[in-house]
N, CA, C and O of each residue as an XYZ file, in Angstrom:
848
protein
N     -33.707     34.270     -5.023
C     -32.581     33.332     -4.932
C     -33.120     31.898     -4.836
O     -34.048     31.613     -4.080
N     -32.513     31.016     -5.619
C     -32.934     29.620     -5.597
C     -31.818     28.713     -5.089
O     -30.723     29.168     -4.759
N     -32.120     27.440     -5.038
C     -31.131     26.467     -4.581
C     -31.164     25.240     -5.478
O     -32.219     24.846     -5.977
N     -30.006     24.647     -5.673
C     -29.876     23.407     -6.433
C     -29.001     22.444     -5.632
O     -27.863     22.764     -5.287
N     -29.541     21.271     -5.345
C     -28.745     20.256     -4.658
C     -28.163     19.318     -5.703
O     -28.895     18.716     -6.488
N     -26.833     19.198     -5.705
C     -26.191     18.383     -6.730
C     -25.007     17.620     -6.144
O     -24.180     18.191     -5.434
N     -24.936     16.342     -6.443
C     -23.816     15.522     -5.985
C     -22.727     15.478     -7.034
O     -22.985     15.646     -8.226
N     -21.520     15.253     -6.584
C     -20.389     15.125     -7.505
C     -19.483     13.990     -7.063
O     -19.419     13.669     -5.876
N     -18.797     13.392     -7.992
C     -17.879     12.308     -7.649
C     -16.692     12.307     -8.603
O     -16.762     12.829     -9.715
N     -15.624     11.720     -8.148
C     -14.415     11.635     -8.961
C     -13.607     10.413     -8.540
O     -13.580     10.040     -7.367
N     -12.960      9.807     -9.506
C     -12.082      8.667     -9.272
C     -10.815      8.862    -10.088
O     -10.870      9.106    -11.294
N      -9.694      8.753     -9.431
C      -8.411      8.910    -10.117
C      -7.512      7.734     -9.743
O      -7.457      7.323     -8.584
N      -6.811      7.201    -10.738
C      -5.847      6.133    -10.501
C      -4.443      6.731    -10.436
O      -4.032      7.493    -11.310
N      -3.719      6.366     -9.378
C      -2.345      6.824     -9.204
C      -1.419      5.616     -9.252
O      -1.751      4.554     -8.725
N      -0.273      5.775     -9.876
C       0.712      4.695     -9.889
C       1.361      4.603     -8.516
O       1.704      5.619     -7.912
N       1.525      3.387     -8.032
C       2.140      3.190     -6.719
C       3.518      3.843     -6.678
O       4.289      3.738     -7.631
N       3.822      4.516     -5.572
C       5.109      5.190     -5.405
C       6.162      4.285     -4.774
O       7.349      4.398     -5.076
N       5.724      3.394     -3.902
C       6.687      2.500     -3.261
C       6.006      1.198     -2.867
O       4.784      1.126     -2.742
N       6.827      0.175     -2.673
C       6.348     -1.144     -2.288
C       6.779     -1.435     -0.852
O       7.833     -0.990     -0.397
N       5.941     -2.187     -0.156
C       6.262     -2.653      1.191
C       6.310     -4.173      1.124
O       5.282     -4.830      0.960
N       7.511     -4.725      1.254
C       7.736     -6.160      1.077
C       7.747     -6.848      2.445
O       8.631     -6.601      3.265
N       6.763     -7.706      2.680
C       6.635     -8.422      3.959
C       7.138     -9.856      3.800
O       6.738    -10.567      2.878
N       8.003    -10.262      4.695
C       8.536    -11.624      4.704
C       8.144    -12.298      6.020
O       8.313    -11.724      7.096
N       7.626    -13.503      5.922
C       7.245    -14.268      7.110
C       7.979    -15.600      7.128
O       7.887    -16.390      6.188
N       8.708    -15.834      8.211
C       9.357    -17.130      8.423
C       8.388    -17.977      9.233
O       7.957    -17.563     10.309
N       8.042    -19.143      8.735
C       7.049    -19.996      9.397
C       7.496    -21.452      9.312
O       7.603    -22.017      8.224
N       7.756    -22.051     10.470
C       8.170    -23.458     10.480
C       7.768    -24.135     11.786
O       7.354    -23.481     12.744
N       7.902    -25.458     11.801
C       7.443    -26.275     12.921
C       8.618    -27.022     13.549
O       9.518    -27.491     12.853
N       8.591    -27.124     14.887
C       9.594    -27.887     15.619
C       8.932    -28.831     16.602
O       7.770    -28.644     16.964
N       9.664    -29.843     17.034
C       9.102    -30.818     17.968
C       8.937    -30.228     19.366
O       8.055    -30.638     20.121
N       9.794    -29.262     19.703
C       9.693    -28.562     20.980
C       9.723    -27.063     20.690
O      10.076    -26.645     19.587
N       9.352    -26.260     21.686
C       9.377    -24.821     21.473
C      10.802    -24.346     21.201
O      11.032    -23.479     20.358
N      11.762    -24.935     21.937
C      13.161    -24.558     21.727
C      13.639    -24.928     20.338
O      14.379    -24.171     19.710
N      13.223    -26.083     19.857
C      13.601    -26.533     18.515
C      13.031    -25.592     17.451
O      13.717    -25.231     16.494
N      11.769    -25.202     17.634
C      11.126    -24.304     16.669
C      11.799    -22.933     16.669
O      12.033    -22.353     15.609
N      12.114    -22.414     17.867
C      12.767    -21.110     17.977
C      14.149    -21.147     17.329
O      14.519    -20.231     16.595
N      14.906    -22.203     17.599
C      16.256    -22.330     17.044
C      16.227    -22.367     15.517
O      17.008    -21.683     14.856
N      15.314    -23.176     14.960
C      15.195    -23.260     13.509
C      14.722    -21.937     12.919
O      15.196    -21.508     11.867
N      13.770    -21.290     13.620
C      13.233    -20.026     13.126
C      14.272    -18.934     13.084
O      14.364    -18.196     12.104
N      15.062    -18.824     14.149
C      16.105    -17.805     14.193
C      17.181    -18.074     13.135
O      17.704    -17.141     12.526
N      17.501    -19.328     12.923
C      18.509    -19.685     11.921
C      18.037    -19.309     10.519
O      18.798    -18.770      9.716
N      16.753    -19.606     10.238
C      16.216    -19.280      8.921
C      16.134    -17.768      8.731
O      16.405    -17.260      7.643
N      15.761    -17.051      9.785
C      15.673    -15.596      9.711
C      17.034    -14.987      9.401
O      17.141    -14.096      8.558
N      18.077    -15.467     10.083
C      19.427    -14.961      9.863
C      19.881    -15.227      8.425
O      20.564    -14.401      7.820
N      19.496    -16.380      7.889
C      19.859    -16.726      6.515
C      19.249    -15.729      5.531
O      19.914    -15.265      4.605
N      17.973    -15.409      5.747
C      17.282    -14.479      4.847
C      17.873    -13.081      4.951
O      18.163    -12.448      3.936
N      18.050    -12.597      6.179
C      18.578    -11.248      6.374
C      19.990    -11.128      5.811
O      20.362    -10.086      5.272
N      20.769    -12.190      5.935
C      22.130    -12.191      5.396
C      22.118    -12.060      3.882
O      22.929    -11.330      3.314
N      21.210    -12.758      3.231
C      21.099    -12.669      1.774
C      20.677    -11.266      1.335
O      21.216    -10.714      0.377
N      19.705    -10.703      2.052
C      19.237     -9.361      1.708
C      20.359     -8.336      1.863
O      20.489     -7.410      1.062
N      21.155     -8.517      2.897
C      22.230     -7.572      3.169
C      23.393     -7.740      2.193
O      23.895     -6.755      1.652
N      23.821     -8.972      1.967
C      25.003     -9.217      1.147
C      24.744     -9.105     -0.347
O      25.614     -8.653     -1.091
N      23.570     -9.506     -0.796
C      23.272     -9.487     -2.232
C      22.664     -8.164     -2.690
O      23.011     -7.651     -3.753
N      21.757     -7.616     -1.885
C      21.054     -6.401     -2.298
C      21.528     -5.146     -1.581
O      21.085     -4.040     -1.892
N      22.415     -5.316     -0.637
C      22.941     -4.154      0.063
C      21.946     -3.482      0.990
O      22.079     -2.294      1.287
N      20.949     -4.229      1.453
C      19.928     -3.664      2.348
C      20.509     -3.487      3.751
O      21.077     -4.418      4.323
N      20.361     -2.296      4.286
C      20.781     -2.031      5.672
C      19.748     -2.666      6.599
O      18.602     -2.217      6.646
N      20.134     -3.690      7.324
C      19.196     -4.431      8.163
C      18.542     -3.531      9.205
O      17.444     -3.832      9.672
N      19.193     -2.440      9.576
C      18.619     -1.527     10.564
C      17.382     -0.815     10.023
O      16.624     -0.220     10.790
N      17.173     -0.870      8.712
C      15.989     -0.245      8.127
C      14.837     -1.245      7.960
O      13.746     -0.872      7.529
N      15.086     -2.513      8.300
C      14.046     -3.542      8.219
C      13.260     -3.514      9.539
O      13.840     -3.500     10.624
N      11.935     -3.507      9.417
C      11.060     -3.381     10.591
C      10.455     -4.725     10.987
O       9.879     -5.427     10.156
N      10.592     -5.072     12.261
C       9.957     -6.288     12.781
C       8.481     -5.998     13.030
O       8.143     -5.035     13.718
N       7.603     -6.830     12.471
C       6.167     -6.632     12.642
C       5.574     -7.571     13.680
O       4.723     -7.166     14.472
N       6.020     -8.827     13.682
C       5.417     -9.797     14.606
C       6.343    -10.995     14.776
O       7.046    -11.383     13.843
N       6.340    -11.574     15.963
C       7.102    -12.792     16.227
C       6.392    -13.566     17.328
O       6.018    -12.992     18.351
N       6.205    -14.862     17.123
C       5.535    -15.657     18.150
C       5.841    -17.138     17.979
O       6.206    -17.600     16.898
N       5.681    -17.865     19.074
C       5.793    -19.315     19.088
C       4.509    -19.851     19.705
O       4.082    -19.365     20.753
N       3.893    -20.831     19.084
C       2.615    -21.341     19.589
C       2.574    -22.856     19.464
O       3.198    -23.446     18.582
N       1.825    -23.466     20.367
C       1.683    -24.917     20.362
C       0.598    -25.322     19.378
O      -0.429    -24.651     19.271
N       0.820    -26.412     18.660
C      -0.185    -26.970     17.763
C      -0.969    -28.020     18.533
O      -0.499    -29.142     18.723
N      -2.173    -27.651     18.978
C      -2.961    -28.564     19.808
C      -3.537    -29.727     19.007
O      -3.953    -30.731     19.585
N      -3.563    -29.600     17.700
C      -4.072    -30.687     16.858
C      -2.995    -31.730     16.581
O      -3.271    -32.789     16.017
N      -1.743    -31.413     16.989
C      -0.644    -32.359     16.781
C       0.212    -32.437     18.046
O       0.544    -31.408     18.634
N       0.565    -33.638     18.460
C       1.354    -33.827     19.677
C       2.803    -33.431     19.450
O       3.376    -33.704     18.396
N       3.395    -32.776     20.464
C       4.800    -32.372     20.399
C       5.098    -31.571     19.135
O       5.995    -31.907     18.361
N       4.329    -30.513     18.948
C       4.492    -29.707     17.736
C       4.309    -28.234     18.074
O       3.298    -27.845     18.659
N       5.291    -27.418     17.704
C       5.251    -25.992     17.970
C       5.554    -25.240     16.663
O       6.403    -25.648     15.870
N       4.828    -24.128     16.470
C       5.031    -23.330     15.260
C       5.708    -22.003     15.604
O       5.292    -21.292     16.519
N       6.747    -21.694     14.857
C       7.449    -20.412     14.974
C       7.038    -19.524     13.793
O       7.034    -19.968     12.645
N       6.694    -18.274     14.088
C       6.369    -17.321     13.025
C       7.027    -15.983     13.334
O       6.971    -15.496     14.463
N       7.639    -15.409     12.337
C       8.272    -14.104     12.484
C       8.081    -13.329     11.189
O       8.415    -13.811     10.107
N       7.542    -12.128     11.312
C       7.283    -11.307     10.123
C       8.029     -9.986     10.231
O       8.024     -9.339     11.278
N       8.667     -9.596      9.140
C       9.345     -8.308      9.074
C       9.182     -7.749      7.665
O       8.856     -8.484      6.733
N       9.412     -6.438      7.515
C       9.201     -5.822      6.206
C      10.145     -4.645      5.987
O      10.746     -4.117      6.923
N      10.253     -4.257      4.733
C      11.042     -3.092      4.357
C      10.389     -2.451      3.139
O       9.597     -3.083      2.441
N      10.727     -1.194      2.893
C      10.119     -0.430      1.802
C      11.165     -0.058      0.765
O      12.339      0.131      1.083
N      10.715      0.043     -0.492
C      11.598      0.514     -1.557
C      10.753      1.165     -2.647
O       9.562      0.885     -2.785
N      11.393      2.035     -3.410
C      10.674      2.725     -4.470
C      10.102      1.713     -5.455
O      10.748      0.717     -5.782
N       8.898      1.973     -5.921
C       8.175      1.031     -6.778
C       9.030      0.574     -7.956
O       9.455      1.378     -8.786
N       9.268     -0.712     -8.009
C      10.075     -1.288     -9.087
C       9.829     -2.785     -9.140
O      10.158     -3.506     -8.198
N       9.254     -3.253    -10.233
C       9.011     -4.683    -10.376
C      10.314     -5.443    -10.599
O      10.413     -6.622    -10.260
N      11.305     -4.778    -11.164
C      12.608     -5.407    -11.348
C      13.257     -5.691     -9.997
O      13.827     -6.761     -9.787
N      13.168     -4.730     -9.087
C      13.703     -4.935     -7.734
C      12.979     -6.070     -7.028
O      13.597     -6.886     -6.343
N      11.663     -6.111     -7.202
C      10.868     -7.174     -6.583
C      11.318     -8.544     -7.081
O      11.437     -9.479     -6.289
N      11.564     -8.672     -8.367
C      12.016     -9.943     -8.924
C      13.366    -10.348     -8.340
O      13.619    -11.530     -8.106
N      14.229     -9.362     -8.107
C      15.527     -9.666     -7.500
C      15.369    -10.192     -6.074
O      16.054    -11.131     -5.666
N      14.458     -9.574     -5.328
C      14.222    -10.016     -3.948
C      13.650    -11.428     -3.937
O      14.095    -12.283     -3.171
N      12.666    -11.664     -4.787
C      12.027    -12.980     -4.839
C      13.038    -14.061     -5.228
O      12.979    -15.181     -4.723
N      13.967    -13.721     -6.128
C      14.961    -14.706     -6.569
C      15.855    -15.145     -5.417
O      16.360    -16.268     -5.406
N      16.048    -14.246     -4.442
C      16.855    -14.592     -3.277
C      16.108    -15.530     -2.329
O      16.719    -16.298     -1.586
N      14.780    -15.452     -2.369
C      13.962    -16.246     -1.449
C      13.576    -17.605     -2.001
O      13.220    -18.506     -1.241
N      13.643    -17.765     -3.328
C      13.080    -18.971     -3.931
C      13.834    -20.254     -3.557
O      13.284    -21.350     -3.663
N      15.080    -20.120     -3.123
C      15.849    -21.301     -2.746
C      15.833    -21.551     -1.240
O      16.512    -22.447     -0.739
N      15.040    -20.738     -0.521
C      14.943    -20.880      0.935
C      13.574    -21.454      1.294
O      12.552    -20.978      0.799
N      13.548    -22.452      2.134
C      12.276    -23.044      2.543
C      11.726    -22.332      3.769
O      12.424    -21.541      4.405
N      10.478    -22.616      4.093
C       9.807    -22.093      5.291
C       9.658    -20.578      5.262
O       9.724    -19.937      6.311
N       9.460    -19.996      4.094
C       9.321    -18.547      3.983
C       8.107    -18.189      3.134
O       7.840    -18.816      2.109
N       7.384    -17.176      3.578
C       6.247    -16.641      2.835
C       6.486    -15.148      2.625
O       7.225    -14.519      3.382
N       5.856    -14.589      1.597
C       5.985    -13.146      1.407
C       4.728    -12.571      0.785
O       3.977    -13.280      0.115
N       4.500    -11.284      1.006
C       3.442    -10.563      0.330
C       3.885     -9.113      0.177
O       4.707     -8.616      0.948
N       3.334     -8.448     -0.820
C       3.745     -7.083     -1.144
C       2.537     -6.163     -1.074
O       1.477     -6.468     -1.622
N       2.706     -5.031     -0.395
C       1.666     -4.014     -0.328
C       2.100     -2.820     -1.170
O       3.236     -2.357     -1.075
N       1.181     -2.331     -1.993
C       1.479     -1.204     -2.866
C       1.000      0.081     -2.203
O      -0.144      0.159     -1.757
N       1.866      1.090     -2.135
C       1.610      2.283     -1.343
C       1.744      3.566     -2.158
O       2.376      3.604     -3.214
N       1.123      4.613     -1.622
C       1.212      5.943     -2.214
C       1.968      6.879     -1.287
O       1.797      6.836     -0.068
N       2.803      7.723     -1.870
C       3.442      8.802     -1.115
C       2.538     10.020     -1.195
O       1.730     10.143     -2.115
N       2.677     10.931     -0.219
C       1.871     12.161     -0.202
C       0.381     11.865     -0.381
O      -0.297     12.467     -1.212
N      -0.094     10.938      0.410
C      -1.487     10.494      0.308
C      -2.482     11.636      0.457
O      -3.446     11.716     -0.304
N      -2.265     12.519      1.425
C      -3.217     13.602      1.683
C      -3.339     14.537      0.479
O      -4.428     15.022      0.175
N      -2.219     14.789     -0.205
C      -2.261     15.647     -1.395
C      -3.068     14.986     -2.512
O      -3.827     15.653     -3.215
N      -2.902     13.696     -2.668
C      -3.637     12.978     -3.717
C      -5.130     12.936     -3.381
O      -5.972     13.059     -4.270
N      -5.451     12.763     -2.106
C      -6.858     12.782     -1.692
C      -7.479     14.150     -1.979
O      -8.618     14.243     -2.437
N      -6.712     15.208     -1.703
C      -7.211     16.562     -1.946
C      -7.465     16.792     -3.417
O      -8.439     17.445     -3.791
N      -6.590     16.256     -4.259
C      -6.765     16.384     -5.710
C      -8.064     15.731     -6.162
O      -8.805     16.300     -6.964
N      -8.338     14.541     -5.649
C      -9.560     13.828     -6.034
C     -10.789     14.547     -5.497
O     -11.804     14.641     -6.187
N     -10.707     15.054     -4.274
C     -11.831     15.776     -3.682
C     -12.156     17.036     -4.481
O     -13.326     17.354     -4.692
N     -11.129     17.750     -4.923
C     -11.347     18.944     -5.743
C     -12.052     18.593     -7.043
O     -12.920     19.328     -7.514
N     -11.664     17.452     -7.619
C     -12.314     17.002     -8.853
C     -13.787     16.676     -8.602
O     -14.636     16.952     -9.449
N     -14.093     16.090     -7.442
C     -15.484     15.766     -7.114
C     -16.315     17.035     -6.948
O     -17.460     17.092     -7.395
N     -15.738     18.058     -6.302
C     -16.441     19.341     -6.138
C     -16.673     19.991     -7.499
O     -17.760     20.504     -7.763
N     -15.659     19.973     -8.365
C     -15.805     20.557     -9.703
C     -16.866     19.825    -10.515
O     -17.608     20.434    -11.286
N     -16.925     18.505    -10.328
C     -17.928     17.717    -11.033
C     -19.334     18.114    -10.613
O     -20.233     18.225    -11.447
N     -19.521     18.330     -9.300
C     -20.828     18.758     -8.789
C     -21.176     20.146     -9.308
O     -22.324     20.407     -9.668
N     -20.193     21.035     -9.349
C     -20.445     22.405     -9.793
C     -20.798     22.459    -11.277
O     -21.698     23.199    -11.675
N     -20.098     21.685    -12.087
C     -20.374     21.661    -13.525
C     -21.800     21.204    -13.800
O     -22.493     21.784    -14.637
N     -22.235     20.170    -13.098
C     -23.595     19.666    -13.310
C     -24.626     20.668    -12.813
O     -25.674     20.851    -13.433
N     -24.322     21.321    -11.681
C     -25.253     22.326    -11.156
C     -25.348     23.527    -12.090
O     -26.432     24.079    -12.274
N     -24.231     23.938    -12.681
C     -24.230     25.078    -13.605
C     -25.057     24.777    -14.855
O     -25.771     25.643    -15.359
N     -24.953     23.543    -15.349
C     -25.744     23.166    -16.524
C     -27.239     23.214    -16.208
O     -28.038     23.677    -17.022
N     -27.606     22.737    -15.034
C     -29.009     22.750    -14.639
C     -29.487     24.182    -14.422
O     -30.600     24.536    -14.813
N     -28.646     25.002    -13.798
C     -29.012     26.398    -13.560
C     -29.219     27.136    -14.881
O     -30.166     27.910    -15.024
N     -28.331     26.893    -15.844
C     -28.454     27.534    -17.158
C     -29.751     27.138    -17.831
O     -30.417     27.970    -18.447
N     -30.112     25.864    -17.716
C     -31.367     25.399    -18.315
C     -32.571     26.071    -17.668
O     -33.625     26.200    -18.290
N     -32.411     26.500    -16.416
C     -33.494     27.179    -15.703
C     -33.416     28.702    -15.835
O     -34.222     29.430    -15.255
N     -32.431     29.167    -16.608
C     -32.291     30.601    -16.829
C     -31.665     31.340    -15.658
O     -31.928     32.529    -15.484
N     -30.854     30.683    -14.858
C     -30.196     31.337    -13.720
C     -28.713     30.989    -13.698
O     -28.204     30.322    -14.599
N     -28.034     31.450    -12.661
C     -26.601     31.215    -12.554
C     -26.243     30.812    -11.121
O     -26.910     31.205    -10.164
N     -25.184     30.027    -10.999
C     -24.680     29.645     -9.682
C     -23.967     30.850     -9.060
O     -23.108     31.462     -9.695
N     -24.321     31.185     -7.829
C     -23.690     32.320     -7.150
C     -22.829     31.901     -5.960
O     -22.038     32.701     -5.460
N     -22.973     30.676     -5.509
C     -22.197     30.201     -4.365
C     -22.764     28.893     -3.861
O     -23.537     28.236     -4.559
N     -22.385     28.512     -2.656
C     -22.937     27.279     -2.087
C     -23.361     27.538     -0.650
O     -22.812     28.399      0.038
N     -24.338     26.781     -0.224
C     -24.886     26.941      1.118
C     -24.428     25.842      2.057
O     -24.200     26.085      3.243
N     -24.292     24.642      1.531
C     -23.947     23.493      2.376
C     -23.235     22.440      1.553
O     -23.545     22.238      0.379
N     -22.271     21.766      2.180
C     -21.576     20.662      1.516
C     -21.484     19.486      2.475
O     -21.134     19.661      3.642
N     -21.791     18.306      2.000
C     -21.714     17.094      2.803
C     -20.663     16.164      2.193
O     -20.659     15.894      0.992
N     -19.774     15.686      3.066
C     -18.671     14.842      2.612
C     -18.352     13.809      3.686
O     -18.209     14.148      4.861
N     -18.242     12.552      3.279
C     -17.911     11.481      4.212
C     -16.394     11.292      4.239
O     -15.791     10.941      3.225
N     -15.776     11.527      5.408
C     -14.326     11.449      5.502
C     -13.800     10.020      5.454
O     -12.596      9.813      5.299
N     -14.671      9.040      5.583
C     -14.217      7.658      5.551
C     -14.416      7.031      4.184
O     -14.536      5.811      4.074
N     -14.453      7.858      3.131
C     -14.510      7.309      1.788
C     -13.380      6.307      1.598
O     -12.259      6.528      2.057
N     -13.680      5.208      0.923
C     -12.707      4.134      0.793
C     -11.905      4.254     -0.497
O     -12.362      4.833     -1.483
N     -10.706      3.695     -0.466
C      -9.898      3.547     -1.672
C      -9.324      2.136     -1.641
O      -9.645      1.346     -0.752
N      -8.479      1.827     -2.610
C      -7.933      0.487     -2.690
C      -6.622      0.313     -1.928
O      -5.871     -0.623     -2.204
N      -6.339      1.191     -0.986
C      -5.146      1.012     -0.177
C      -5.448      1.360      1.271
O      -6.501      1.914      1.587
N      -4.515      1.028      2.137
C      -4.732      1.154      3.572
C      -4.635      2.612      4.008
O      -3.576      3.226      3.883
N      -5.741      3.175      4.522
C      -5.751      4.578      4.919
C      -5.007      4.819      6.219
O      -4.775      5.974      6.580
N      -4.622      3.765      6.940
C      -3.892      3.956      8.179
C      -2.406      4.181      7.916
O      -1.671      4.593      8.813
N      -1.967      3.912      6.698
C      -0.563      4.076      6.356
C      -0.378      5.326      5.517
O      -1.250      5.702      4.734
N       0.763      5.961      5.691
C       1.061      7.155      4.905
C       2.561      7.244      4.713
O       3.332      6.649      5.465
N       2.959      7.978      3.720
C       4.368      8.167      3.434
C       4.505      9.495      2.730
O       3.862      9.721      1.705
N       5.340     10.386      3.266
C       5.506     11.670      2.610
C       6.556     11.551      1.513
O       7.050     10.462      1.219
N       6.882     12.673      0.923
C       7.774     12.655     -0.234
C       9.142     12.082      0.107
O       9.810     11.504     -0.749
N       9.556     12.243      1.359
C      10.872     11.760      1.774
C      10.752     10.488      2.608
O      11.497     10.306      3.571
N       9.824      9.614      2.247
C       9.614      8.401      3.024
C      10.884      7.551      3.027
O      11.701      7.628      2.110
N      11.030      6.745      4.068
C      12.234      5.961      4.267
C      12.228      4.732      3.364
O      12.038      3.608      3.829
N      12.437      4.957      2.071
C      12.465      3.869      1.106
C      13.910      3.473      0.843
O      14.768      4.337      0.659
N      14.183      2.183      0.823
C      15.538      1.701      0.630
C      16.010      1.905     -0.796
O      15.221      1.895     -1.741
N      17.287      2.086     -0.928
C      17.913      2.113     -2.236
C      18.543      0.740     -2.441
O      19.609      0.452     -1.898
N      17.882     -0.101     -3.223
C      18.343     -1.473     -3.402
C      19.533     -1.510     -4.362
O      19.564     -0.783     -5.355
N      20.497     -2.353     -4.057
C      21.691     -2.488     -4.889
C      21.315     -2.876     -6.318
O      20.823     -3.978     -6.565
N      21.549     -1.970     -7.242
C      21.156     -2.216     -8.636
C      22.160     -3.082     -9.385
O      21.900     -3.493    -10.516
N      23.307     -3.364     -8.767
C      24.325     -4.166     -9.452
C      23.977     -5.642     -9.431
O      24.428     -6.419    -10.272
N      23.163     -6.013     -8.448
C      22.711     -7.398     -8.406
C      21.506     -7.550     -9.320
O      20.589     -6.731     -9.278
N      21.501     -8.566    -10.125
C      20.367     -8.765    -11.031
C      20.045    -10.246    -11.132
O      20.915    -11.073    -11.406
N      18.797    -10.556    -10.906
C      18.356    -11.943    -11.040
C      18.220    -12.275    -12.528
O      18.378    -11.405    -13.385
N      17.928    -13.521    -12.818
C      17.696    -13.914    -14.198
C      16.581    -13.065    -14.789
O      15.528    -12.905    -14.172
N      16.803    -12.526    -15.972
C      15.823    -11.644    -16.594
C      14.488    -12.355    -16.744
O      14.423    -13.485    -17.227
N      13.421    -11.677    -16.323
C      12.085    -12.268    -16.425
C      11.121    -11.254    -17.017
O      11.342    -10.047    -16.917
N      10.070    -11.735    -17.624
C       9.053    -10.863    -18.196
C       8.335    -10.076    -17.111
O       7.891     -8.952    -17.344
N       8.219    -10.669    -15.919
C       7.529    -10.000    -14.815
C       8.205     -8.692    -14.423
O       7.550     -7.771    -13.934
N       9.512     -8.613    -14.636
C      10.248     -7.404    -14.269
C       9.824     -6.207    -15.114
O      10.022     -5.059    -14.716
N       9.239     -6.478    -16.288
C       8.850     -5.395    -17.194
C       7.369     -5.035    -17.090
O       6.874     -4.213    -17.861
N       6.664     -5.643    -16.142
C       5.256     -5.286    -15.958
C       5.142     -3.837    -15.489
O       6.047     -3.315    -14.839
N       4.034     -3.199    -15.820
C       3.804     -1.838    -15.340
C       3.537     -1.866    -13.842
O       3.001     -2.841    -13.317
N       3.912     -0.799    -13.162
C       3.637     -0.711    -11.734
C       2.132     -0.667    -11.502
O       1.396     -0.135    -12.333
N       1.665     -1.217    -10.388
C       0.219     -1.247    -10.114
C      -0.359      0.144     -9.917
O       0.345      1.071     -9.517
N      -1.646      0.279    -10.200
C      -2.366      1.526    -10.011
C      -3.226      1.428     -8.749
O      -3.793      0.376     -8.452
N      -3.311      2.513     -8.028
C      -4.118      2.579     -6.814
C      -5.224      3.594     -7.043
O      -4.957      4.744     -7.393
N      -6.443      3.176     -6.847
C      -7.612      4.013     -7.143
C      -8.127      4.714     -5.893
O      -8.309      4.095     -4.845
N      -8.356      6.012     -6.025
C      -8.962      6.790     -4.940
C     -10.254      7.399     -5.467
O     -10.266      8.004     -6.539
N     -11.337      7.242     -4.720
C     -12.638      7.786     -5.106
C     -13.175      8.695     -4.007
O     -13.013      8.411     -2.820
N     -13.808      9.777     -4.409
C     -14.426     10.709     -3.470
C     -15.787     11.130     -4.016
O     -15.993     11.173     -5.229
N     -16.717     11.442     -3.108
C     -18.033     11.929     -3.515
C     -18.495     13.002     -2.532
O     -18.175     12.952     -1.344
N     -19.251     13.972     -3.044
C     -19.773     15.072     -2.219
C     -21.208     15.369     -2.615
O     -21.637     15.049     -3.723
N     -21.938     15.978     -1.708
C     -23.261     16.508     -1.980
C     -23.246     17.979     -1.590
O     -22.899     18.321     -0.459
N     -23.624     18.859     -2.531
C     -23.532     20.295     -2.291
C     -24.864     20.973     -2.631
O     -25.501     20.654     -3.635
N     -25.265     21.909     -1.777
C     -26.414     22.745     -2.069
C     -25.876     24.071     -2.596
O     -25.239     24.833     -1.870
N     -26.144     24.329     -3.874
C     -25.669     25.548     -4.529
C     -26.760     26.616     -4.497
O     -27.948     26.300     -4.558
N     -26.358     27.861     -4.403
C     -27.316     28.975     -4.458
C     -27.297     29.576     -5.856
O     -26.254     29.629     -6.506
N     -28.453     30.025     -6.306
C     -28.574     30.625     -7.647
C     -29.241     32.002     -7.531
O     -29.903     32.315     -6.541
N     -29.040     32.819     -8.592
C     -29.680     34.142     -8.589
C     -31.090     34.054     -9.154
O     -31.787     35.066     -9.233
């Protein structure tokens, strides 16, 4: 019985399943009370637009962070910041509609995170491909040596393999994604017809195969 040590790797691109839209209200006031008052007013304006135009249930919007801080580099200056987010099924057309609601509002920032549903299943798919890749290469080498693969003795795998998305976040098939009002439509733009982003997952393994 012999042994063959062979590594395998696989990379698969998956289309994003849903988007996470983060909105940050950021403005400055002369006093902390002034900054808070302006910040709350701007926040209410944004949430009202999201609710009335897109039909978003505000109870599904998640508050991520809120704070008021003094600007020590400027006298009598306080900054208000409040960040909240919501999720919806991947759609660039929906994103354009949301952005169109924000473009006429000042003191607002936004960023979008692209996410995968059923992350663990997709990781398993890529890992299986990496194992198959290692086995195929080992079988070719074994054949060249006049033997056959009979099994494996040891497998090494790093569980912290990286991908292009946040491994701390997950969403199953029934993730709480909003159904955005499709009756509202912003001015038609070319950006709405862009393909959804791809998220790459890579896995690698090292396996010691046994041969006859």
